[in-house]
C-alpha positions as CSV (number, residue, x, y, z in Angstrom):
1,M,-16.4,-46.5,-231.8
2,R,-14.9,-44.5,-228.9
3,V,-16.6,-41.4,-227.4
4,R,-14.2,-39.0,-225.4
5,V,-16.1,-37.1,-222.7
6,L,-14.2,-34.1,-221.4
7,H,-15.7,-32.7,-218.3
8,H,-15.1,-30.2,-215.4
9,D,-12.9,-32.2,-213.1
10,H,-13.3,-32.5,-209.3
11,C,-16.8,-31.0,-209.5
12,F,-20.1,-32.8,-208.8
13,D,-21.9,-31.1,-211.6
14,G,-19.1,-31.9,-214.0
15,A,-19.3,-35.5,-213.0
16,A,-23.1,-35.7,-213.2
17,S,-23.0,-33.9,-216.5
18,A,-20.6,-36.5,-217.8
19,A,-22.9,-39.4,-216.5
20,F,-26.0,-37.9,-218.0
21,V,-24.6,-37.1,-221.3
22,T,-23.3,-40.6,-221.6
23,R,-26.7,-42.1,-221.1
24,F,-28.2,-39.7,-223.6
25,L,-25.6,-40.2,-226.3
26,Q,-25.6,-44.0,-225.8
27,S,-29.4,-44.2,-226.1
28,K,-29.9,-41.8,-229.0
29,F,-26.7,-41.8,-231.1
30,Y,-23.9,-44.1,-230.3
31,Q,-25.3,-47.5,-229.1
32,G,-22.5,-49.9,-228.3
33,A,-19.8,-47.3,-228.2
34,G,-17.1,-47.2,-225.6
35,F,-17.1,-44.0,-223.4
36,V,-13.8,-42.7,-221.9
37,Y,-13.5,-39.7,-219.6
38,T,-11.0,-36.9,-219.1
39,G,-11.3,-34.2,-216.4
40,L,-10.4,-30.6,-217.2
41,A,-9.2,-28.0,-214.8
42,H,-9.1,-24.2,-215.2
43,R,-5.5,-23.0,-215.6
44,A,-3.8,-19.7,-216.3
45,D,-2.5,-21.0,-219.6
46,Q,-5.9,-22.6,-220.6
47,L,-5.3,-24.3,-223.9
48,F,-7.1,-27.3,-225.5
49,E,-4.3,-29.6,-226.8
50,D,-4.9,-31.7,-229.9
51,G,-4.4,-34.9,-227.9
52,L,-7.6,-34.2,-225.8
53,F,-9.8,-34.8,-229.0
54,D,-8.7,-38.4,-229.7
55,G,-12.1,-40.0,-229.8
56,D,-14.2,-40.8,-232.8
57,I,-16.8,-38.5,-231.1
58,N,-15.5,-35.8,-228.7
59,V,-17.8,-34.1,-226.1
60,I,-17.2,-31.3,-223.6
61,V,-19.6,-30.8,-220.7
62,D,-19.6,-28.1,-218.0
63,F,-16.4,-26.4,-219.4
64,K,-15.3,-23.8,-221.7
65,Y,-15.8,-23.8,-225.5
66,A,-13.2,-25.2,-227.8
67,T,-12.9,-24.3,-231.5
68,H,-11.1,-27.6,-232.3
69,P,-12.5,-29.1,-235.5
70,N,-12.8,-32.6,-233.7
71,L,-15.2,-31.3,-231.1
72,T,-18.6,-33.0,-231.8
73,W,-20.9,-31.9,-228.8
74,W,-20.6,-29.1,-226.3
75,F,-22.8,-28.2,-223.3
76,D,-22.0,-25.4,-220.9
77,H,-23.9,-22.9,-218.6
78,H,-21.1,-20.6,-217.3
79,Q,-21.3,-16.9,-218.1
80,S,-17.5,-17.1,-218.8
81,A,-17.8,-19.9,-221.3
82,F,-15.6,-18.5,-224.0
83,L,-11.8,-18.0,-223.8
84,S,-12.0,-15.1,-226.3
85,A,-14.3,-13.0,-228.4
86,E,-13.1,-15.1,-231.4
87,D,-14.2,-18.3,-229.6
88,A,-17.7,-16.8,-229.1
89,E,-17.9,-15.8,-232.7
90,H,-16.9,-19.4,-233.8
91,F,-19.6,-20.7,-231.6
92,R,-22.3,-18.4,-233.1
93,H,-21.4,-19.7,-236.5
94,D,-21.7,-23.3,-235.7
95,K,-24.2,-25.1,-237.8
96,S,-24.0,-28.5,-236.2
97,G,-26.9,-28.2,-233.9
98,R,-24.8,-30.1,-231.2
99,K,-23.1,-27.2,-229.4
100,M,-25.4,-25.8,-226.7
101,F,-24.9,-22.8,-224.3
102,D,-27.4,-21.3,-221.8
103,P,-26.1,-19.4,-218.7
104,S,-29.6,-19.2,-217.2
105,F,-29.3,-22.8,-216.0
106,R,-27.9,-23.3,-212.5
107,S,-26.3,-26.7,-213.4
108,C,-25.0,-28.1,-216.6
109,T,-26.5,-31.5,-215.8
110,K,-30.1,-29.9,-215.8
111,F,-29.3,-28.1,-219.0
112,I,-28.2,-31.3,-220.7
113,A,-31.4,-33.0,-219.4
114,H,-33.5,-30.2,-220.8
115,I,-31.8,-30.3,-224.2
116,A,-32.0,-34.0,-224.4
117,E,-35.8,-34.0,-223.7
118,T,-37.0,-31.0,-225.6
119,R,-34.7,-31.3,-228.8
120,F,-34.1,-35.0,-228.9
121,G,-37.1,-36.6,-227.0
122,Y,-34.8,-38.4,-224.5
123,S,-35.5,-38.6,-220.8
124,A,-34.1,-40.7,-218.0
125,P,-36.5,-40.8,-215.1
126,D,-34.1,-42.9,-213.0
127,L,-31.6,-40.1,-213.1
128,D,-34.0,-37.5,-211.8
129,D,-32.4,-37.5,-208.4
130,L,-29.0,-37.0,-209.9
131,V,-30.2,-33.9,-211.9
132,K,-32.0,-32.6,-208.8
133,W,-28.8,-32.8,-206.7
134,A,-26.6,-31.4,-209.4
135,D,-28.8,-28.4,-209.4
136,I,-28.8,-28.1,-205.7
137,V,-25.0,-28.4,-205.4
138,D,-24.1,-26.2,-208.4
139,G,-26.8,-23.7,-207.7
140,A,-26.1,-23.5,-203.9
141,L,-29.7,-24.3,-203.3
142,Y,-29.2,-25.8,-199.8
143,E,-31.7,-24.9,-197.1
144,S,-29.0,-23.7,-194.9
145,A,-25.1,-23.4,-194.4
146,E,-25.3,-26.3,-191.9
147,A,-26.9,-28.6,-194.7
148,A,-24.1,-27.6,-197.0
149,V,-21.3,-28.1,-194.4
150,E,-22.4,-30.9,-192.2
151,L,-22.6,-33.4,-195.0
152,H,-25.6,-35.6,-194.1
153,E,-26.9,-36.2,-197.6
154,P,-25.3,-38.8,-199.9
155,A,-24.9,-36.1,-202.6
156,M,-22.9,-33.9,-200.1
157,K,-20.6,-36.8,-199.1
158,L,-20.0,-37.5,-202.9
159,T,-19.4,-33.8,-203.5
160,L,-16.6,-34.0,-200.7
161,V,-15.0,-37.1,-202.5
162,I,-15.2,-35.7,-206.0
163,E,-13.8,-32.4,-205.0
164,G,-11.0,-33.6,-202.7
165,V,-9.8,-36.9,-204.1
166,Q,-6.4,-36.9,-205.8
167,G,-6.2,-38.0,-209.5
168,H,-9.0,-39.0,-211.7
169,S,-9.7,-42.7,-211.4
170,L,-12.1,-42.5,-208.4
171,V,-14.0,-39.6,-210.1
172,E,-14.3,-41.7,-213.2
173,K,-15.6,-44.6,-211.1
174,I,-18.2,-42.4,-209.7
175,I,-19.2,-41.1,-213.2
176,R,-19.7,-44.7,-214.3
177,A,-21.7,-45.5,-211.2
178,M,-23.8,-42.3,-211.5
179,Q,-25.3,-43.6,-214.9
180,H,-27.2,-46.5,-213.2
181,Q,-26.9,-46.4,-209.4
182,P,-28.6,-44.1,-206.8
183,L,-26.3,-41.8,-204.9
184,S,-26.9,-43.7,-201.6
185,A,-25.4,-46.9,-203.2
186,I,-22.5,-45.1,-204.7
187,V,-21.5,-43.6,-201.3
188,A,-21.7,-47.1,-199.7
189,D,-19.1,-48.4,-202.1
190,P,-16.1,-49.5,-199.8
191,E,-13.4,-47.6,-201.8
192,I,-15.6,-44.4,-202.0
193,D,-16.6,-44.7,-198.3
194,A,-13.0,-45.0,-197.2
195,E,-12.0,-41.9,-199.2
196,Y,-15.0,-40.0,-197.7
197,S,-13.9,-40.9,-194.2
198,R,-10.3,-39.6,-195.0
199,L,-11.5,-36.4,-196.5
200,R,-14.0,-35.8,-193.7
201,H,-11.1,-35.5,-191.3
202,A,-9.5,-32.8,-193.6
203,H,-12.9,-31.1,-194.0
204,L,-13.2,-30.7,-190.2
205,R,-9.6,-29.4,-190.1
206,N,-10.5,-26.9,-192.8
207,I,-13.4,-25.5,-190.8
208,D,-11.1,-25.0,-187.8
209,L,-8.4,-23.4,-190.1
210,I,-10.7,-21.0,-191.7
211,R,-12.3,-20.1,-188.4
212,K,-8.8,-19.3,-187.2
213,T,-7.4,-17.4,-190.3
214,G,-10.6,-15.9,-191.6
215,S,-11.9,-12.4,-190.9
216,C,-15.1,-10.6,-192.1
217,D,-15.0,-6.7,-192.7
218,K,-18.0,-4.9,-194.2
219,G,-19.6,-8.2,-195.1
220,V,-16.6,-9.6,-197.0
221,I,-14.8,-12.6,-195.7
222,Y,-11.1,-13.0,-196.5
223,F,-8.6,-15.8,-195.8
224,D,-5.3,-17.0,-197.3
225,L,-4.5,-20.7,-197.3
226,V,-1.3,-20.6,-199.3
227,D,1.0,-21.3,-196.3
228,Y,-1.1,-24.3,-195.3
229,G,-0.9,-26.4,-198.5
230,I,-4.7,-26.7,-198.8
231,E,-5.8,-26.9,-202.4
232,G,-9.5,-26.8,-201.8
233,Y,-12.3,-26.5,-199.3
234,N,-16.0,-26.7,-199.0
235,K,-17.0,-23.3,-200.3
236,F,-19.9,-22.9,-197.8
237,I,-17.6,-23.1,-194.7
238,P,-17.1,-19.3,-194.6
239,Y,-20.9,-18.7,-194.5
240,Y,-21.2,-21.4,-191.9
241,L,-18.7,-19.5,-189.8
242,F,-19.7,-15.9,-190.7
243,P,-23.4,-16.1,-191.3
244,D,-23.9,-12.3,-191.6
245,S,-21.5,-12.0,-194.5
246,A,-22.2,-11.3,-198.2
247,Y,-19.1,-12.3,-200.0
248,T,-15.9,-14.4,-199.7
249,V,-12.5,-13.9,-201.2
250,S,-9.8,-16.4,-200.7
251,V,-6.2,-17.4,-202.0
252,S,-5.0,-21.0,-202.3
253,T,-2.4,-22.9,-204.2
254,S,-2.0,-26.3,-205.9
255,S,0.5,-28.2,-208.0
256,F,-0.8,-26.5,-211.2
257,R,-2.0,-23.0,-210.3
258,T,-2.5,-20.3,-207.6
259,K,-6.2,-19.6,-207.3
260,V,-8.3,-16.7,-206.1
261,S,-11.8,-17.8,-205.2
262,V,-14.7,-15.3,-205.1
263,G,-18.2,-16.3,-203.7
264,S,-21.4,-15.0,-202.4
265,N,-23.6,-16.1,-199.5
266,P,-26.6,-18.0,-200.8
267,W,-28.4,-17.1,-197.5
268,V,-27.7,-13.3,-197.4
269,R,-30.7,-11.3,-196.7
270,E,-29.8,-8.3,-198.8
271,P,-29.6,-8.1,-202.6
272,L,-26.1,-8.8,-203.9
273,R,-24.6,-5.8,-205.6
274,H,-21.8,-7.4,-207.7
275,N,-21.5,-9.8,-210.6
276,L,-18.6,-12.0,-209.6
277,A,-18.0,-13.5,-213.0
278,S,-17.6,-10.1,-214.5
279,I,-15.1,-9.1,-211.8
280,C,-13.1,-12.3,-212.3
281,E,-13.0,-11.8,-216.0
282,R,-11.0,-8.7,-215.6
283,Y,-8.3,-10.7,-214.2
284,G,-8.5,-13.5,-216.7
285,G,-10.9,-15.7,-214.7
286,G,-14.7,-16.2,-214.8
287,G,-17.5,-18.2,-213.5
288,H,-21.2,-17.3,-212.6
289,P,-22.7,-14.0,-211.4
290,K,-22.7,-15.4,-207.8
291,V,-19.4,-17.4,-207.9
292,G,-16.1,-17.1,-209.8
293,A,-12.4,-17.8,-209.6
294,I,-9.1,-16.6,-211.2
295,S,-6.3,-19.0,-212.1
296,F,-2.7,-17.7,-211.8
297,P,0.5,-19.6,-212.5
298,T,1.9,-21.7,-209.6
299,G,4.5,-19.2,-208.7
300,A,2.4,-16.0,-208.9
301,I,1.3,-15.8,-205.3
302,A,1.9,-12.1,-205.0
303,D,-0.1,-11.4,-208.1
304,A,-2.9,-13.5,-206.7
305,R,-2.9,-11.8,-203.4
306,R,-2.8,-8.5,-205.1
307,A,-5.9,-9.3,-207.2
308,A,-7.7,-10.8,-204.1
309,A,-7.0,-7.6,-202.1
310,E,-8.4,-5.4,-204.9
311,I,-11.5,-7.5,-205.2
312,R,-12.0,-7.6,-201.5
313,E,-12.0,-3.8,-201.4
314,E,-14.4,-3.6,-204.4
315,L,-16.9,-5.9,-202.8
316,K,-17.0,-3.8,-199.6
317,N,-18.7,-1.0,-201.5
């Protein structure tokens, strides 16, 4: 038997969710099955192709709902979990008991761990540290911006690798290691350590670039990385550089999309006034109340910049 696990790609919580759900399903349902992994990215033309669901069992974690008849298990915690109202209605009529959604959880990993224990009597104490760090990383529960940006903890080093590495093979290696190894041992792997060293240089460059190009007006940070060819960055850098800010809006581009990222400062002193997922949903994106994103086609830079400018002005009020 083959189990296909589809997970949010280049995301610590996505990788940790894939690792935890594997341990859970292996132990309770599919002993001896082979598990294979596919990373999913948010795109402007988000569709689930039939070829994605080629396992005897097919699982989605930390990603949007799919109505495909071959989907067996689904776990997600994003406010914007459904591509359409029809998809949400399809989910509400599901009778399998194997499709789970709860946006009150900060991380999908902790949500899966909770469901596994409370509904199926499964726990994995050796994965407690993985669950804890998935919640910290996805919930932005760091004690400070310095802790999030200076990358002293093994989980933060792994986050840099997972988010920054090209392709999926190293992410899959990390997912398989997460199932049985402590995070400190995974980081010490020579291949992963070498990639971390390479990406750390890029991380330091990104700090300097955002310092140079970013500005903060009425509590809203803005910067545009399109002309620099940077696909991603540590999302806490803006608050590290502009600690008195409340929100960030940025534009970047990659091989498959142009992206507007919208975030909020986890350490802001005043209550946040806006639901960022709801704002992003108006442009075809989504996320969580405190962090969201919008994916545009690769050539739609003007459209992305226009949306970013509108959101920037809205967040100032």
